N, C-alpha and C positions, 0 to 999 in steps of 0.2 A: 173191666178187669184191670188191676194194677200189677205191673211186673216189678218184682223185687229182686235186688241183687246186692251183694256185699262181698268184701274180702274179710280176712281175719280181724283187721282193725275196726271194721264196722259191724262185726257179728253181734256183739252185745247190744248195741243200739238198735240193730234190726229186730232183735227179739222184742224190744219195747215197742217198736213200730208195728210189728205183726200183732201183738196183743191189743194195741190201740185200734188197729183196723178191724180186728175181730169184734171189739166192743161196739164199733160203729156199724158193724154188719156189712163191711165192704169186702168184695171179693178180690183176691190177689193170687198170683202164682209166684212161688218162691223159686228162683233160679240158682240159689246158693250164694255163698258157701254155707256150709252146715256145721262149722266149728270154729274155734279160735286157732286152729293149725294154719300155719303160713300158706297162703295161696297167691296167685297172680291176679290182681284186680282186672286187667283187661279182658280176661275170659268172661267174667260176670257182667262187665259193662256191655260187651258185645252180645251176650245172651239176652239181656234186657232190651237193648236197642233193637235187635232183630225181632223180638216179640212185638214191639210197637210197630216197626216198619211192615211186618207181615199181617198186621191187623189182629193178632191174637190178643193183644192188650192195648188199652187206650193210652195209658201213660205209665210212668215208672218212678221208682225211688231207688237210688243207688247210694251206698254208704261205704266209704273206706276210712282210713285213719284221719285224713284231712278233708276228703271229698274232692281234692284237686285231681289226683291221678285218674280216678274212676270217671270224673266228668270229662277230662281230656280224652280218654279212651272212647267214651260213648259218642262224643262229638265228632269223631273220625268218620262216622257213618252218615252219609248224606240224608237229610231229612230229620235228623235228631237235633234237638235243641235242649241240651242238658244244662241246667243252671245250678251252680253251687250257691246255696243259700245259708246264711248264718243268722238270719233274723226274719221276722214275719213281713216286714216291708219289702225285702228283696223277693220273697216268695210271691207276694201279691203283685208286685211290679212285673216280675218275669212272666207271670201268667197273663196279666192284662196287656202287656206291651210286646212280649216276645213269643207268646203262645208256646212257652216251654213245655216239652212233653216228658221231661225227666227232671226230677228234683234230686240233687246231689247234696249230701251232707257229710261232715266229718265226725266220726264216732269219738275221736279224741279231742274234738273242738267244741261241739255243742252238747250240752247236757240233755238228758231225756225229757225233762219238763219242757224246755224250749223247743226241742226237736219235734215233739208231738204237736205243739202249736204251729210250727212251721209246716208240718205235714198237713194239718187241717187247712191252713191258709192256702197252701198250694192246691190242694184237692178241691177246695170250695170256691176258688176264684176263677171265673170264666175269662176267656180271651175277650178283649174289648171290641174286636171287629172294626176298630177305627181304620179308615183308609190309610192313614200315615203309617200305622203299625203293620198293616198288610203289605204295604209297599216296602217297608224295611225288611220284613221277613223274606219277601221275594228277592231282595238284594242279597241277603245272607245265603239263600239257596242257589243263587246264580253260579253257574260253572264258568270258569275262565277259559 
């Protein structure tokens, strides 16, 4: 199950993503928002992150205007590795190397055609399981 969340700046692109996931037959849970009316992105970042952390969903997709704010908000929760991706290479690398569990995109930055390719790359790329990447993820997760 894929957790979805967006703010008003990502609403339109999220509708494209949902239609694409429907075509692929992939299950998702939409945590909002549900219109282009102004909302606060941290609320939706937290809902998606918590769904992943509690095991309700395996991974997530977050979209705001730039993808920056919503990824920062999601990354505040320990165990979340949200990656802002603007191309397929970044989506592939963050899955292979960082085992990212949330894809973040900017609805005002990436067009729908590219965004859907980024989504596919993110969802279809497995973590490499290389020891060096496991070690680095463990270092990211360390508490000071």
